[in-house]
N, C-alpha and C positions, 0 to 999 in steps of 0.2 A: 623378407623378414616377417616373422610371425606377428600378427596384430596383438598388441598388449591387451590382456583381459580387461584392464581398467577402462580402455576406450569403449568397449562394449557396455560396460557397466554404466558409464557416463551417458551414452546414447539412450539406453533403456530407462535410466533414471529420469531423464528429461522427457521422454515419451510418456512416462507415468505422470510426471508433474503436469504437463500440458493437458492430458486427458482429464486429470483430476480437477484442475481449476476451470476447465471449460465444460464440465459435466454438472449434473445435478448434485446438490448436496443435501443429504438427509440428516435432520437433527431430531433426535429422539426426545420427546417431551416427557417430563416426569408427572406422574399422577399424585397430587398432594390434596388430601381431603376431598377426593372425588373430582378434582378439577385438574386438567392438564396445564402444566406450566413449562415454559421454555427457559432453559439455562442461558444466561447472558453474562457478560462481564461489563461492569459499569465503572469507568475510571480505575480499572485494575482490580475491582472487587466483584466476586461472583454473586449473582442474585438470580432468583427464579421469578419470571413474570407470567401473568396470564396474558395470552395472545388475544387481545381485545380489539377487533376491527371497528367497534363502535365508539371507542375512546379517541378523542382528538389528539391527545398528547400521551407521551410516556408519563407515568406517575409513580411516585414512591411515597412511602409512609414517613412520618416524622422520625421513626426509629432508624430507618436506613439513612435518612438525611443527616441525623446527628452522628451516626457512625462515619459517614463520609467526611463531615466537617472535622470531627475529632482526629481523624487520620490524615488530614490535609489533602483529601481527595476531592473536596468541594471547597472552592475558594470564594472569597468575598466578591470578586469580579464576576463569578458565575451566577450570583443571585441577582435577579432582575427586579421583581416587584411582587407585591401582595395582590391576590385576586380572590374572587369568590366563585365557587363551583356549584352547579346543581347536579346532584347525583341521581341515580336511577329511581330512587323512591321520592324524588322531588325536594329533598332536603338541601338547603344551602349550607355549604361548609367553606371554611377559610383555607386558603392555600397560598403557595409562593411559586412564582414562575422562576425557573432556573435554566441554565444551559449545561448539559452533560458533555464534557469535552470529548469523551470516547465511550462508545457503546458498541460492543462486539456481539454479533449473533452468528455462531458458527465461524466461518472464515470471512464473513462480511464485517468490515470495520467502518462504523459511521462516526463522523466527527461533528461536534457542535449541534447536538440534538436538543430540540426544545422539550422541556419536561416540566413537571409540576410536583411540588411537595404537598401532600395532603396533611393537614395539621391534626392527624390522629395517629396514635402509636401503632395501631393494628390495621391501618388501611391497606387494602390489597395492592400489590404491585402490578400495574397494567402496562403492557406494551401496546401503545396506541399508534395512531396514524403518523405522528411525527417521526416514528421509526419505520413502521410497516410500509409507509408510502415510499420509502427509499431503498427497500431491499429487492425490488424488482418482482418478477413473476414468481408466484409460489402456489402450493396446494397443500392440503392437509388430508392425510389418510390415517385414520385412527389416532395413535399417539405420535405420528411422525409428521414433522413439518418439512416439506420438500421445497428447497430453493432452486430455482432455475439459474441460468447464468446471471452473474452480477450485472446490475443496471449499467447501461452505457451512458456516460455523461460527455457530451460534446463541448461542454463549456469549461471544464476544469483546467485543461492545459492552456486553452486560449486565455482564460482569466489570469493564470499564473504568468503567462507570456515570458517564460524564462525559468530560472531555477533559484528559489529562495529570493535573496535581494538583488540577484543579477538579472537584469531585464534585457530582452532583445532590443535592438536599435540603439543601445547605448554607444556613444562615441568612444573610440579606442583611447582617446585622451583622458577618459575618466578612470582608466586602469593603470596601476603601477605594477612593477615587478613582472613584466611580460618578457618572455624569451621566444623569439621566432624559431619554429621548428620545421616549417614546410608550407607548401602552397599547392592547391589543387582546385580546379574548376572555378577559378576566380576568387577563391576564399583563402585567406592567409591565416595559418594556424600558429597559435602561441601557447606556450606552457605558462600557466598563471600561478605564481607563487603567492597565493592569497594569505593575508594575515589572519583572516577570520577562519578558525579551524572548523567551524560549523559548516562551511561550504564544502568540506571534504566528507561530510556524513550524509547518508541517505538511508532512511528507515533503520537507524542505529547501526548501520554498517559503515565502516571507515574505508574511504578510498584514498589512494596515495598520489593520484595524478588528476589535475584539472586543466583541461585544454579548452581554449576559446578560439572560435573561428570568426574572422571579420571579413566583410565584403564592403568595399568603398568606405572603410573605416567604421562601419556600423556592425554591431554584434549580431551574428546569425546562428551560431552554434555553440553549445556548451556540452562538453564531453567529460564524464567522470570515468576514471579507469583504476583498476586494481589488478595486480598480478599475484598469483599463488604458486608456490613451489610445492608440487604434489608428488610424494614418493610413489612410484609405480607399484611397490610392494604392499601398499595400504589401500586397496580398492574399496574397503568398507568404511573408510574415514576420509571424506573429501569435503573439506570446509567450503571450497568454492561453490559446490553444488548447493549446500545448505543455505549459504548467503544468497545465491541467485534465486533459489526457490522462494525465500522470504521477499525478495524484491518483486518477483512476478506476482506472488499472492497479494502483496500490498498494492501494487499498481492495479491489479484486476479488481480488487475490492473498491478502489477509489474511482477508477474511470472505465471499468468494464473489461470485457475480454478483448484481446488484441485484434486489430483489423487484419493483420497478416501474421501468420504463425508458420515457422519452419522448424519443426521438431528435430530433424536430422542435423541442421546447422545450429540449433539452439539459439534461434534468432526470432524476436517478437517485436512487432511494430504497432503503435497506436497513432491514428490520424485524427486531428481536429481541423477546424476550418482554416486556422491560420498557423497552426503549429503541429509538430509531430514529436513522438517519443519512440526511441528504439533501445531495446535491451538485448544484449547478446553475450554469449560466452564462446571463446575460441581457444583451441589448443595451439599455443604459439610454437612450441618446439619440445622435443625430448632431448635432454641434455647428454644422454649417453646411449650407446647401443646395447648396454646391459639392461635388459628388460626386467631383471629381478631387482637390482640395486639402483637403477636409474631414477631420474626425476623428470617430470614434465612441467612446463610452465602453462598455467591456465589463466587467461585474462578475461575479466569481466568489464564490459563497456556499457555505459548508460549515456545515451545521446539525446539532448533536448535541442530541437532545431526549429528555426523560425518558419521554414517551409520544407517541402519534401526534397530529400536528397536521395539520389539513386544509389550512392555508394558511400560508405563511411571509410574514408581514406585512413590507412594505418601509417603512422610515422614512428 
């Protein structure tokens, strides 16, 4: 049987994705009033910052702060305290310490960034060390900011120690609405019909299956799944690939590049000291032999595990 064109498209699409997020990213800075400024997104709002390695914090002017507050982009709980700053000319000015929930630089997404509001309407916007120190290795060539691979954080997964409010080592008795679906390698798997709909969402992508794995009645694995029915006749519109691309980009921005990557199998794994994360896409089946009008089932799996597992069992 002739190999469907869509399978070749899927493979090369993921090869492009993996090479993209594991390679350098070049961000073109804008020259404004003779000074190069880098485009960023702050709590969903586009802003241009001066890349200032000498500044300790990200800083914004009173004008930008008021805009964020008026549009509910900066909330009361994000405002910490008033402080005084000494600027380059020695002048002492008043400011306010805040937390920026989201700051995006290219494809790197930072959360909970310490920043300051300078109490002047026309104060320059500075991208300081509270952000620069978290973007990993970089270089500047002319008007181009070149970011190397996203910084690796060996603590994020271990600190989470699970997924959202589901934590590893929780006793099975703490869960309701479990339906046993299988057993492998001493782990018993259950379909979890959680009442909290947020548990089925990852990076704004909705999943339709949540599976929990227990060993000796203690939680060891959390598996999110979603299946897509993909018409073979529509190789240029594959929602499963767009969703998975966003998942890979988001994880890579948060915890760095995967420790193991298999582009051909579309399978990526991150290891921490106590936990691991695996994200993969599989072609489950083609529903018909008609390669023009048929459909294929594409499944996305995201596995959070307490420890390394050699194989993700399919049930």
